[in-house]
N, C-alpha and C positions, 0 to 999 in steps of 0.2 A: 845553496845551501855554503856556510863556511868552509873551505877542506881542513882547518883549524879544529872545526867540532866533534868530524869526527876519531879527532886523535890522530898519534903518528905516525901508525902501520894505519893503514886508510883500512884496506880489507880487515883488520882485527876490531878496526872502529866502527864498520859496518853491522859487523854481524857477531858484537858480544856485549852491545848492550845493554843493560836490566828492561826489563818490562818496565811501559807506559800507564796503561794498563793490566789489571789483577794479571795473572799467567793460567792458565787453563782457556784461554778467549776463544770464541766460536770466528769462523774468520769473517773480516768483515772488506769485503771488497769495492769501500766506498777508497780506499788507499789508491785504488789504482785509475789513471787515468781515463776518461767518460770519451762514449764510444760515439755519443752526441746520440743524435734522436735520430731512428727509421726515417728513409726515403725511400715510394713507393710509384716507381712508372711503369713503363710497357714499354717492349723492343715492336717496333712496325718490319713485319716479315713479311715479304710475294713467297705464297708455300710454294711447290712446283706443281701443284691439281690446285684445283676448286674443292668446296666440302661449303653443304647448308649449317650456314648460321643463323640464331632468333634475331630479328629485328628490329625488335622493342621490350630486352630485355627477357631473366630466365621466368617469367612465366606467363611469354607470347607462345602461338604457339608456327603463330607465321616467320619463314626461315626464308633466306635468299643463296646463293649461289656466286660465292666469291672467294678468291687467294687471296685477299690481304686479311692478315692472321697478326694477332698480338703474342706477345711472349708479356705476363708477368713476371714484377721483379722487386725486391725488396731489400737494401744496401744500409749495411750498415759499417760505422768504421770509417779515416779517414786516412790511415797512414798504414804504414808495412804490406807485407809481402802483399797479396791479391787469392784470397780465396774463391772460388765460385762451388752451392751447393744445391743439390738435389736429388730433391723427395724423396719416395717410395709413392706405395698405391694401397688403398686406393684411399691418399691422401692430397696435403699439398701442401707448397712453401709454408706454412706457420709450424709445419712436424719440425724447424729446424730454428723456431727463433729465439727459445731459451740459450740455444748452441750458439747463435750469432749472435747473441748479446753480448756477452760475454768475450769471447773472441772477438768482437769486434773492438774490441780494448786495446788488439792488440796487432789485430791484422786490418787490413780491406778488407769486406765481407759483401758479396752477391746471393741471394738467392733467389730459384725459377720456381715459377709454375711448370713444367712441362708441359708443354702443348694438347691438348684433351679435358686437362686438369685446370683445378682452383681458378685460378681470375684470367687466367690465359683463353687465348680463342679455343673455344668447343666445336671441332666441326665434324658435323654428318658426314654419313656416306662421303668421305673423307678417298678422292680421285675414283671417285664409281662414277659421276657424271656421263663421263662415255663410254666406260669397264665394267660393270657391274659386281664381274666377276676376279676384279684386280682390291685386293685390300693389303697388300702390301709395303705398304707408306708404314704404315704404323712398325716396317722394323725400325728394330733401334737406331740402325744406323742409319735413320733416316734424319734422328733428332738430330744426330752431328752436323748438321746444314743450319740450323737455325742456331742451334748454340756457340756454332762459330761464327756466324754472322754478328750474335750479340756481343759478342765479346767484342772480338774486332769493332764492334761498331763503340758501344761505350768505354771501351780500353784498347786503344790502337796499339797494336807491338809488343804490350807486357803480358808476359808469360806467366800464370797461376796456374795453384793446387784444385784440382778438379774430387767434389768430395759428397760422392753419390751413397745413398743406400738404400734397399729393397731393391724396386726395381729402377732406381736412377743408376744401379750400378752398372747394368748390362746396357744402359746409354751411355755411360761413363766409361767402360772396358769399347766400348764399340770407338765411345771418340780416343780414347789416350793413346789405339791405336792404330786411329788412321793422321793423327795429328799431335804424336810426341812430344814433337820439337814446340809446342806453344806451351808445355808442361813445364812447371819446377817439380812438381810434388803428385802423386795417384795417388786419393786414400778413397777405402770405401769401408764399408762400415753395415757389417750383416746383408752383404748383397746377396741376390737371385745369384743362382751361381750351379753352371758346368746343367746335371743334367740330374740334377737336384730340382729343379724349376720344374714344368708350372709345381702349381699347389692346386691342391683342393678348389678352397674359396674361390683360387681367381678361376679355376676350369669353370667354376658354378657360372661364375659373371656372364664368364664369355662366350660358353654355349646359347647366351640371349643374343647373339648376334645369329644366329641361325634362324628366328621369329621376321619375316618377311616387313620391311622397312615403308610399311603403306596405311593410309590413316586404318588399314583391318587389322594387319600385323599391332600395329602401336598401340590396338586394345587389346588383344595377345597380351602385347608385351606391358602392358599394366597389368592385368589382375596379374603373371605369374609373379611383378615384380612388387607387386603389392605390398610382402616386408621387407622391403629391401632395407630398407633402417632399420631396422631390428637385428638386419643380416648384418651389418658393418660394426653396429652397435659388438655383436657377439668376438665380429674381427677382428678388432679394434681388443679388445678386453682380451683374447689371447697373441697375440702379438707382442704385448710387456710384459713382465715376469712381476710385476705389480697391477693388477685392473684396477686399483684407488685410481689410477693415471689420467682416466678417460673414466670422470666423471661428470655431472651436466653442462659442467657452464666448460668443460674440455673440449668435450664431441661438436659444442655450437660453432669451433670457431674448423676443427678435423673432419668433419662432415660434408664443409662444402666443397663444392656446388653441389648435392646429391640429393637435402634433406632441407627445407626452408624451418629457417630456426625463429626465437619467437621476436627477434626485432625486425625482425624483414614481417611482420603483422598481417594481416588479409591484407590480398589485393584490392579486393572487391570496393573499401573505405566508405563506407555506407555511413562511416556513424555509431550501428549499431554492431557491426559483426569485426569490428578496428579491430578483435583480440583474437587472438591464435590460441586457439585449440585442439587437441587430437586431430580431429575432420578437417579442420583447415588448413593445417602446416601438410602439403601436400609432399610429395616426392619431386623432380624437376627428373623426367622422366627422358628427356633431349639426352644433358650432361650422361646419364644412366645406360643408353645408348651410344653416345660415345666412347665412354671404360668400358663396354662388351664388347665392340669391335675394334679398341684395341687390344683383348683381354684373350681375343682369340684369334689374334695372330701370329703370338707367340710361341715357341715350343724350345726344349731341349737346345736342337742344334741351331739355334744363336745364338747363344753359351758357351756350346762348347769350342775349342780350340779349330780354326780351319783348315781343311784339307781343300785340297783344291779339287779331288773328285767327291772324294763320299759328302767333305761339309764347306763346299760352296761359304756360305753363309755364316761361315763360321765368325770367332774376333781372331782375328791374329797376334794374342798375346806374348810373341818372340818382340814383338815390336815395338813392345811398352817402356823402357829400360830407364824410367827418371824415377830416382828415388817413390818406396812404393810402402804405404801404412793397411795395412788389413787388421780392422776392428770387427770383432765379434761376442756377442752376447751371451755370455755366459749360458744362460736358459734360455735358451733360442731355442722353439718347440717345432721350428715352420723349416730355417734353414740352419740342419748340421752344424754344429762351432766345428769342428773338423773337419772341416772343409779350406780352415785358413789353409791348412795346411801346403796343398795340389795348388791355390796361387803360389805361394813359394817355392815354386815345381815346376810354374810354365810361365811366368811375367819373365821379360828380356834383361832383368836384372838383379843383382845376388841382393843388394839392396835393398828386402824386404825387411818390414818389422812388424813380425806377428802380435798383437794382443788380445786378451781375451777379457771382456769387459764385465765387472762381479755384479751379482745380482743384475743383470739383464737379462730381458727375451728378445724378440724377431728387431724388437723396437729399440733395441737399444741407449740410443740418445734421446726418445720421452726415460725409460726408465730411469738414465745416470745421464742425464745429460755435462755435471759439475767433471766426473770423471772426466765424458768423452774432450769437454773441451779444452780438460787441459792435456791430455793424450793429444790436439790437433798441435794446439802451440804450443806443444813439446819437442814434438814431429817437423812442426816445421823451423821453430829454433838450430834443432842438427840440421836442419840441412841448405836450413840460410845463413847462419850465422846469429850470437847473440844479437849482433848490431844493429839488424833488418829489424826488429819485430818495433810495437811503436813505444811500447814499454816491458820493465823488468817483470818477470811471470816471477811470483811469487803463490804461486796455487792457489785456488779457490775451495780446497774442501778440509777436513780435518780439525785439529785444536790447535791454531797457533800460542805462540809466547807470551804476545802484547805488546814485540815491540817493531812490529809488520810494516809500522808505517815510519817508523822511525830505518829501518832496512834499507823498505822502496826507494826515499832520499838520496839514503848514502851510494846505492847500489845504480842508483840515475846518473850521481855523478860522476863516478869512474867508470862507467859506460858512455858515460855524454849522452843521455836522454836525457832530448826534452820532454816532455809528459804533455804538453800545453796543445 
């Protein structure tokens, strides 16, 4: 843009133009740079122990022991500060899709499926090949290893903001306490926190791990979890302020990999039964078994502060000294929102921003993706500075004046931002 087009006073010219469209407009996100197409991939990780994985896909029952695992990821955005997103339970990285799509206009982002969930490897009896009593490889501190290896492989030497919600918050806290030097910022969204965890819904799933992992036990497990798809739906709908967020289409992506969905059809493929019905859309018991094993081992001790005698597996929150943002759904009925204040008093930094997400439940990012996206981008801008973002942020909610396309062009020139 020619600087003369903005008037003699450039800041004045940027913010005083008349509306190009009628005033009182809805937000027009097309004014922002394009985040580009999402790219998908998987990081190959050699685990410290073996687990049983399915050999021929989700409908198979044949397994093999291996320590070669994959961590699936989605990347959106190619410029700006680097952000890592980690999901909660029982979900997958699709939980961050709407937020990642918007934040990717300003930052480079990657969202991953934690081990055992989504499209990442689901190792059954992980670490039990030689010791049937050992289940502590599912402690969140062990997720730290593959996350650090993945980030160093994909983005060698780069620092990043770690963003996590729900279960992912336990992993993110463990990572930040161990690798504070790798981070530029620490962001939690309705995390499982302190002795507010575990919750009844996840406890009930975890008890399934007590059923013997044998062919006979599998039959008992299948009977006990026969209504697991209904259980999932009820869990999801209580985790949001607006239960309509989880309609039938949305549920198809978020229930993966635990429930067959109609695009998978019937695996028989005989031309007669190749249509999904209530009877043919089954449960993926292998994946549910893995979830039960993960849920069984987790306890409040893993989230309470570290103590060398009383709580040696706890989190060393004092090691987390990077700027931190703790967001919480105003109407979270699972993890009490008042716990935001506790984080402000135990983290090793005074730079802790506390934010309540309005009209949002435990999955606040699902309820209010635009509000959460804006809060994340503004936090990153505050920490890194305006020049670090890949584009100027004018928000993504509310009622716009109608001159935003002109305003953002002017501000790009003033701040030296190339939106291409």
